[in-house]
LODREN-968222 format. One record per atom (N, C-alpha, C): x, y, z; residue in one letter; atom name. Coordinates in steps of 0.02 Angstrom, whole numbers. Layout:
<pts>
{pt {X Y Z} 'a' 'CA'};
...
</pts>
This chain:
<pts>
{pt {-2795 3135 6378} 'x' 'N'};
{pt {-2759 3098 6429} 'x' 'CA'};
{pt {-2723 3045 6398} 'x' 'C'};
{pt {-2655 3043 6410} 'x' 'N'};
{pt {-2614 2990 6376} 'x' 'CA'};
{pt {-2631 2921 6409} 'x' 'C'};
{pt {-2617 2867 6374} 'x' 'N'};
{pt {-2628 2800 6401} 'x' 'CA'};
{pt {-2580 2789 6458} 'x' 'C'};
{pt {-2521 2815 6456} 'x' 'N'};
{pt {-2475 2808 6516} 'x' 'CA'};
{pt {-2505 2843 6577} 'x' 'C'};
{pt {-2529 2902 6571} 'x' 'N'};
{pt {-2558 2934 6626} 'x' 'CA'};
{pt {-2621 2900 6654} 'x' 'C'};
{pt {-2662 2871 6607} 'x' 'N'};
{pt {-2720 2833 6627} 'x' 'CA'};
{pt {-2703 2773 6667} 'x' 'C'};
{pt {-2649 2738 6646} 'x' 'N'};
{pt {-2623 2679 6682} 'x' 'CA'};
{pt {-2598 2696 6754} 'x' 'C'};
{pt {-2560 2751 6759} 'x' 'N'};
{pt {-2535 2776 6824} 'x' 'CA'};
{pt {-2597 2794 6868} 'x' 'C'};
{pt {-2647 2829 6841} 'x' 'N'};
{pt {-2706 2846 6880} 'x' 'CA'};
{pt {-2744 2784 6900} 'x' 'C'};
{pt {-2750 2735 6856} 'x' 'N'};
{pt {-2784 2676 6876} 'x' 'CA'};
{pt {-2748 2639 6931} 'x' 'C'};
{pt {-2684 2632 6930} 'x' 'N'};
{pt {-2644 2598 6982} 'x' 'CA'};
{pt {-2652 2636 7049} 'x' 'C'};
{pt {-2654 2702 7050} 'x' 'N'};
{pt {-2663 2742 7108} 'x' 'CA'};
{pt {-2732 2731 7138} 'x' 'C'};
{pt {-2782 2729 7093} 'x' 'N'};
{pt {-2853 2716 7112} 'x' 'CA'};
{pt {-2861 2652 7149} 'x' 'C'};
{pt {-2835 2597 7119} 'x' 'N'};
{pt {-2844 2532 7149} 'x' 'CA'};
{pt {-2800 2524 7213} 'x' 'C'};
{pt {-2747 2563 7218} 'x' 'N'};
{pt {-2710 2562 7282} 'x' 'CA'};
{pt {-2750 2594 7338} 'x' 'C'};
{pt {-2793 2645 7320} 'x' 'N'};
{pt {-2834 2677 7372} 'x' 'CA'};
{pt {-2894 2633 7396} 'x' 'C'};
{pt {-2907 2581 7359} 'x' 'N'};
{pt {-2965 2539 7378} 'x' 'CA'};
{pt {-2954 2506 7449} 'x' 'C'};
{pt {-2888 2495 7463} 'x' 'N'};
{pt {-2870 2470 7530} 'x' 'CA'};
{pt {-2908 2415 7555} 'x' 'C'};
{pt {-2943 2426 7615} 'x' 'N'};
{pt {-2978 2372 7648} 'x' 'CA'};
{pt {-3038 2342 7605} 'x' 'C'};
{pt {-3068 2380 7563} 'x' 'N'};
{pt {-3120 2354 7524} 'x' 'CA'};
{pt {-3092 2301 7473} 'x' 'C'};
{pt {-3034 2320 7445} 'x' 'N'};
{pt {-3008 2273 7394} 'x' 'CA'};
{pt {-2985 2210 7429} 'x' 'C'};
{pt {-2955 2216 7492} 'x' 'N'};
{pt {-2935 2157 7529} 'x' 'CA'};
{pt {-2995 2110 7546} 'x' 'C'};
{pt {-3051 2142 7564} 'x' 'N'};
{pt {-3114 2104 7580} 'x' 'CA'};
{pt {-3137 2067 7516} 'x' 'C'};
{pt {-3138 2101 7459} 'x' 'N'};
{pt {-3159 2071 7397} 'x' 'CA'};
{pt {-3117 2013 7376} 'x' 'C'};
{pt {-3048 2023 7386} 'x' 'N'};
{pt {-3002 1970 7366} 'x' 'CA'};
{pt {-3008 1907 7410} 'x' 'C'};
{pt {-3024 1917 7473} 'x' 'N'};
{pt {-3028 1858 7515} 'x' 'CA'};
{pt {-3098 1822 7518} 'x' 'C'};
{pt {-3145 1857 7487} 'x' 'N'};
{pt {-3214 1826 7482} 'x' 'CA'};
{pt {-3208 1772 7431} 'x' 'C'};
{pt {-3242 1715 7444} 'x' 'N'};
{pt {-3244 1661 7397} 'x' 'CA'};
{pt {-3310 1661 7357} 'x' 'C'};
{pt {-3350 1710 7366} 'x' 'N'};
{pt {-3413 1713 7334} 'x' 'CA'};
{pt {-3401 1726 7255} 'x' 'C'};
{pt {-3436 1689 7217} 'x' 'N'};
{pt {-3436 1698 7145} 'x' 'CA'};
{pt {-3496 1743 7122} 'x' 'C'};
{pt {-3482 1805 7111} 'x' 'N'};
{pt {-3535 1850 7086} 'x' 'CA'};
{pt {-3537 1846 7011} 'x' 'C'};
{pt {-3599 1838 6984} 'x' 'N'};
{pt {-3607 1836 6910} 'x' 'CA'};
{pt {-3621 1907 6884} 'x' 'C'};
{pt {-3586 1929 6838} 'x' 'N'};
{pt {-3599 1997 6808} 'x' 'CA'};
{pt {-3603 1991 6735} 'x' 'C'};
{pt {-3656 2025 6706} 'x' 'N'};
{pt {-3664 2031 6636} 'x' 'CA'};
{pt {-3642 2099 6616} 'x' 'C'};
{pt {-3597 2102 6561} 'x' 'N'};
{pt {-3569 2161 6537} 'x' 'CA'};
{pt {-3596 2172 6467} 'x' 'C'};
{pt {-3629 2223 6455} 'x' 'N'};
{pt {-3654 2241 6386} 'x' 'CA'};
{pt {-3614 2298 6364} 'x' 'C'};
{pt {-3571 2284 6312} 'x' 'N'};
{pt {-3521 2334 6295} 'x' 'CA'};
{pt {-3500 2319 6222} 'x' 'C'};
{pt {-3438 2331 6206} 'x' 'N'};
{pt {-3406 2320 6141} 'x' 'CA'};
{pt {-3373 2254 6133} 'x' 'C'};
{pt {-3385 2208 6180} 'x' 'N'};
{pt {-3353 2139 6181} 'x' 'CA'};
{pt {-3287 2143 6217} 'x' 'C'};
{pt {-3245 2093 6208} 'x' 'N'};
{pt {-3181 2093 6235} 'x' 'CA'};
{pt {-3129 2071 6181} 'x' 'C'};
{pt {-3069 2091 6194} 'x' 'N'};
{pt {-3013 2071 6145} 'x' 'CA'};
{pt {-2987 2002 6172} 'x' 'C'};
{pt {-3004 1952 6138} 'x' 'N'};
{pt {-2988 1883 6164} 'x' 'CA'};
{pt {-2912 1871 6161} 'x' 'C'};
{pt {-2871 1911 6123} 'x' 'N'};
{pt {-2798 1902 6124} 'x' 'CA'};
{pt {-2764 1943 6177} 'x' 'C'};
{pt {-2800 1985 6209} 'x' 'N'};
{pt {-2770 2022 6266} 'x' 'CA'};
{pt {-2750 1971 6321} 'x' 'C'};
{pt {-2689 1975 6347} 'x' 'N'};
{pt {-2668 1924 6394} 'x' 'CA'};
{pt {-2714 1911 6453} 'x' 'C'};
{pt {-2736 1965 6484} 'x' 'N'};
{pt {-2781 1959 6540} 'x' 'CA'};
{pt {-2846 1922 6522} 'x' 'C'};
{pt {-2877 1945 6467} 'x' 'N'};
{pt {-2941 1919 6445} 'x' 'CA'};
{pt {-2930 1842 6422} 'x' 'C'};
{pt {-2874 1827 6391} 'x' 'N'};
{pt {-2861 1759 6369} 'x' 'CA'};
{pt {-2856 1713 6431} 'x' 'C'};
{pt {-2823 1733 6483} 'x' 'N'};
{pt {-2814 1698 6544} 'x' 'CA'};
{pt {-2883 1689 6579} 'x' 'C'};
{pt {-2921 1743 6583} 'x' 'N'};
{pt {-2988 1741 6616} 'x' 'CA'};
{pt {-3035 1695 6574} 'x' 'C'};
{pt {-3028 1694 6510} 'x' 'N'};
{pt {-3073 1649 6469} 'x' 'CA'};
{pt {-3054 1577 6485} 'x' 'C'};
{pt {-2987 1562 6485} 'x' 'N'};
{pt {-2963 1497 6497} 'x' 'CA'};
{pt {-2979 1468 6564} 'x' 'C'};
{pt {-2979 1512 6616} 'x' 'N'};
{pt {-2991 1485 6685} 'x' 'CA'};
{pt {-3064 1488 6704} 'x' 'C'};
{pt {-3108 1508 6657} 'x' 'N'};
{pt {-3180 1506 6672} 'x' 'CA'};
{pt {-3207 1570 6700} 'x' 'C'};
{pt {-3168 1620 6714} 'x' 'N'};
{pt {-3190 1684 6744} 'x' 'CA'};
{pt {-3235 1723 6689} 'x' 'C'};
{pt {-3223 1711 6630} 'x' 'N'};
{pt {-3264 1738 6577} 'x' 'CA'};
{pt {-3305 1671 6553} 'x' 'C'};
{pt {-3367 1672 6576} 'x' 'N'};
{pt {-3408 1610 6566} 'x' 'CA'};
{pt {-3433 1605 6496} 'x' 'C'};
{pt {-3459 1657 6466} 'x' 'N'};
{pt {-3493 1653 6404} 'x' 'CA'};
{pt {-3487 1722 6369} 'x' 'C'};
{pt {-3488 1720 6302} 'x' 'N'};
{pt {-3486 1781 6262} 'x' 'CA'};
{pt {-3533 1772 6204} 'x' 'C'};
{pt {-3577 1823 6195} 'x' 'N'};
{pt {-3625 1822 6139} 'x' 'CA'};
{pt {-3626 1893 6106} 'x' 'C'};
{pt {-3643 1891 6043} 'x' 'N'};
{pt {-3652 1954 6005} 'x' 'CA'};
{pt {-3729 1963 5993} 'x' 'C'};
{pt {-3750 2026 6000} 'x' 'N'};
{pt {-3822 2043 5989} 'x' 'CA'};
{pt {-3820 2105 5941} 'x' 'C'};
{pt {-3838 2095 5877} 'x' 'N'};
{pt {-3856 2034 5846} 'x' 'CA'};
{pt {-3800 1984 5839} 'x' 'C'};
{pt {-3817 1925 5816} 'x' 'N'};
{pt {-3770 1872 5812} 'x' 'CA'};
{pt {-3708 1882 5769} 'x' 'C'};
{pt {-3710 1930 5721} 'x' 'N'};
{pt {-3650 1940 5679} 'x' 'CA'};
{pt {-3599 1983 5712} 'x' 'C'};
{pt {-3611 2008 5769} 'x' 'N'};
{pt {-3559 2045 5810} 'x' 'CA'};
{pt {-3515 1991 5845} 'x' 'C'};
{pt {-3450 1996 5837} 'x' 'N'};
{pt {-3405 1948 5868} 'x' 'CA'};
{pt {-3389 1973 5938} 'x' 'C'};
{pt {-3412 1942 5990} 'x' 'N'};
{pt {-3400 1963 6058} 'x' 'CA'};
{pt {-3326 1958 6081} 'x' 'C'};
{pt {-3286 1922 6042} 'x' 'N'};
{pt {-3216 1912 6058} 'x' 'CA'};
{pt {-3171 1956 6020} 'x' 'C'};
{pt {-3199 2010 5988} 'x' 'N'};
{pt {-3161 2059 5955} 'x' 'CA'};
{pt {-3187 2126 5977} 'x' 'C'};
{pt {-3139 2168 6001} 'x' 'N'};
{pt {-3156 2233 6031} 'x' 'CA'};
{pt {-3108 2285 6003} 'x' 'C'};
{pt {-3127 2313 5946} 'x' 'N'};
{pt {-3079 2359 5912} 'x' 'CA'};
{pt {-3072 2425 5949} 'x' 'C'};
{pt {-3120 2446 5986} 'x' 'N'};
{pt {-3116 2506 6023} 'x' 'CA'};
{pt {-3078 2500 6092} 'x' 'C'};
{pt {-3080 2441 6116} 'x' 'N'};
{pt {-3048 2427 6181} 'x' 'CA'};
{pt {-3088 2444 6242} 'x' 'C'};
{pt {-3147 2470 6229} 'x' 'N'};
{pt {-3189 2494 6288} 'x' 'CA'};
{pt {-3213 2437 6330} 'x' 'C'};
{pt {-3237 2386 6301} 'x' 'N'};
{pt {-3265 2326 6336} 'x' 'CA'};
{pt {-3204 2291 6374} 'x' 'C'};
{pt {-3147 2286 6340} 'x' 'N'};
{pt {-3091 2253 6371} 'x' 'CA'};
{pt {-3069 2288 6429} 'x' 'C'};
{pt {-3065 2357 6426} 'x' 'N'};
{pt {-3044 2396 6482} 'x' 'CA'};
{pt {-3093 2387 6536} 'x' 'C'};
{pt {-3159 2390 6522} 'x' 'N'};
{pt {-3212 2379 6571} 'x' 'CA'};
{pt {-3206 2316 6607} 'x' 'C'};
{pt {-3193 2260 6569} 'x' 'N'};
{pt {-3184 2193 6602} 'x' 'CA'};
{pt {-3122 2189 6645} 'x' 'C'};
{pt {-3068 2223 6621} 'x' 'N'};
{pt {-3005 2225 6662} 'x' 'CA'};
{pt {-3018 2260 6728} 'x' 'C'};
{pt {-3052 2319 6728} 'x' 'N'};
{pt {-3071 2354 6789} 'x' 'CA'};
{pt {-3115 2313 6834} 'x' 'C'};
{pt {-3162 2279 6802} 'x' 'N'};
{pt {-3205 2238 6844} 'x' 'CA'};
{pt {-3168 2180 6880} 'x' 'C'};
{pt {-3125 2147 6846} 'x' 'N'};
{pt {-3084 2096 6875} 'x' 'CA'};
{pt {-3032 2118 6931} 'x' 'C'};
{pt {-3010 2184 6921} 'x' 'N'};
{pt {-2966 2211 6971} 'x' 'CA'};
{pt {-3008 2226 7033} 'x' 'C'};
{pt {-3070 2246 7024} 'x' 'N'};
{pt {-3113 2266 7080} 'x' 'CA'};
{pt {-3144 2206 7113} 'x' 'C'};
{pt {-3164 2155 7072} 'x' 'N'};
{pt {-3196 2093 7099} 'x' 'CA'};
{pt {-3161 2032 7065} 'x' 'C'};
{pt {-3103 2011 7089} 'x' 'N'};
{pt {-3067 1959 7058} 'x' 'CA'};
{pt {-3101 1891 7052} 'x' 'C'};
{pt {-3148 1881 7094} 'x' 'N'};
{pt {-3185 1817 7096} 'x' 'CA'};
{pt {-3246 1820 7051} 'x' 'C'};
{pt {-3257 1867 7015} 'x' 'N'};
{pt {-3321 1877 6976} 'x' 'CA'};
{pt {-3319 1826 6915} 'x' 'C'};
{pt {-3380 1806 6897} 'x' 'N'};
{pt {-3393 1766 6838} 'x' 'CA'};
{pt {-3425 1816 6784} 'x' 'C'};
{pt {-3394 1825 6732} 'x' 'N'};
{pt {-3417 1877 6684} 'x' 'CA'};
{pt {-3449 1844 6622} 'x' 'C'};
{pt {-3505 1872 6602} 'x' 'N'};
{pt {-3545 1854 6543} 'x' 'CA'};
{pt {-3539 1915 6500} 'x' 'C'};
{pt {-3511 1908 6439} 'x' 'N'};
{pt {-3499 1965 6396} 'x' 'CA'};
{pt {-3554 1965 6340} 'x' 'C'};
{pt {-3586 2020 6331} 'x' 'N'};
{pt {-3634 2031 6277} 'x' 'CA'};
{pt {-3608 2093 6235} 'x' 'C'};
{pt {-3589 2077 6175} 'x' 'N'};
{pt {-3567 2131 6131} 'x' 'CA'};
{pt {-3632 2160 6097} 'x' 'C'};
{pt {-3650 2219 6117} 'x' 'N'};
{pt {-3709 2252 6090} 'x' 'CA'};
{pt {-3690 2316 6049} 'x' 'C'};
{pt {-3628 2336 6047} 'x' 'N'};
{pt {-3608 2393 6007} 'x' 'CA'};
{pt {-3562 2368 5953} 'x' 'C'};
{pt {-3569 2398 5893} 'x' 'N'};
{pt {-3523 2377 5837} 'x' 'CA'};
{pt {-3457 2415 5846} 'x' 'C'};
{pt {-3416 2403 5792} 'x' 'N'};
{pt {-3347 2433 5796} 'x' 'CA'};
{pt {-3343 2508 5794} 'x' 'C'};
{pt {-3402 2539 5777} 'x' 'N'};
{pt {-3407 2612 5777} 'x' 'CA'};
{pt {-3438 2640 5838} 'x' 'C'};
{pt {-3452 2595 5884} 'x' 'N'};
{pt {-3487 2618 5950} 'x' 'CA'};
{pt {-3565 2625 5942} 'x' 'C'};
{pt {-3589 2603 5887} 'x' 'N'};
{pt {-3661 2607 5876} 'x' 'CA'};
{pt {-3695 2542 5895} 'x' 'C'};
{pt {-3754 2549 5922} 'x' 'N'};
{pt {-3797 2487 5936} 'x' 'CA'};
{pt {-3837 2474 5878} 'x' 'C'};
{pt {-3824 2420 5840} 'x' 'N'};
{pt {-3859 2404 5782} 'x' 'CA'};
{pt {-3935 2390 5798} 'x' 'C'};
{pt {-3980 2409 5757} 'x' 'N'};
{pt {-4049 2400 5767} 'x' 'CA'};
{pt {-4065 2319 5757} 'x' 'C'};
{pt {-4094 2291 5806} 'x' 'N'};
{pt {-4115 2224 5801} 'x' 'CA'};
{pt {-4167 2213 5856} 'x' 'C'};
{pt {-4208 2159 5845} 'x' 'N'};
{pt {-4253 2145 5902} 'x' 'CA'};
{pt {-4224 2123 5962} 'x' 'C'};
{pt {-4164 2090 5958} 'x' 'N'};
{pt {-4126 2070 6018} 'x' 'CA'};
{pt {-4104 2130 6059} 'x' 'C'};
{pt {-4077 2183 6024} 'x' 'N'};
{pt {-4055 2241 6060} 'x' 'CA'};
{pt {-4113 2280 6089} 'x' 'C'};
{pt {-4168 2283 6054} 'x' 'N'};
{pt {-4225 2317 6083} 'x' 'CA'};
{pt {-4248 2279 6146} 'x' 'C'};
{pt {-4246 2216 6145} 'x' 'N'};
{pt {-4265 2174 6208} 'x' 'CA'};
{pt {-4216 2187 6263} 'x' 'C'};
{pt {-4149 2193 6249} 'x' 'N'};
{pt {-4100 2211 6298} 'x' 'CA'};
{pt {-4111 2274 6329} 'x' 'C'};
{pt {-4126 2327 6291} 'x' 'N'};
{pt {-4137 2391 6314} 'x' 'CA'};
{pt {-4201 2394 6357} 'x' 'C'};
{pt {-4253 2359 6336} 'x' 'N'};
{pt {-4312 2356 6376} 'x' 'CA'};
{pt {-4302 2325 6445} 'x' 'C'};
{pt {-4261 2271 6449} 'x' 'N'};
{pt {-4245 2243 6512} 'x' 'CA'};
{pt {-4207 2290 6561} 'x' 'C'};
{pt {-4162 2326 6532} 'x' 'N'};
{pt {-4119 2371 6569} 'x' 'CA'};
{pt {-4165 2427 6596} 'x' 'C'};
</pts>
């Protein structure tokens, strides 16, 4: 599936949310969401804006040598973008638990995360 087709599909999907999306946009509730993924691309315009306005509250790498503000695969950045389109008032906490190859490095922190989930 080409990226242009995916973008068109995503726009159509969000257009169909209709009343649900209107309700979410008018709600002033701040829902806190933790995203365990490949991090986010901090230079992506939407992510940079969300980071500067506090919608992205914190970013951590597990293990600590994973940079949560670098997302070479784009998976976490895409997930965060979809989340903010669906719940624009969300407060996001980003945990990068997958390396640049999509693998979860072995560490005690990651084992603890998996056990919690």
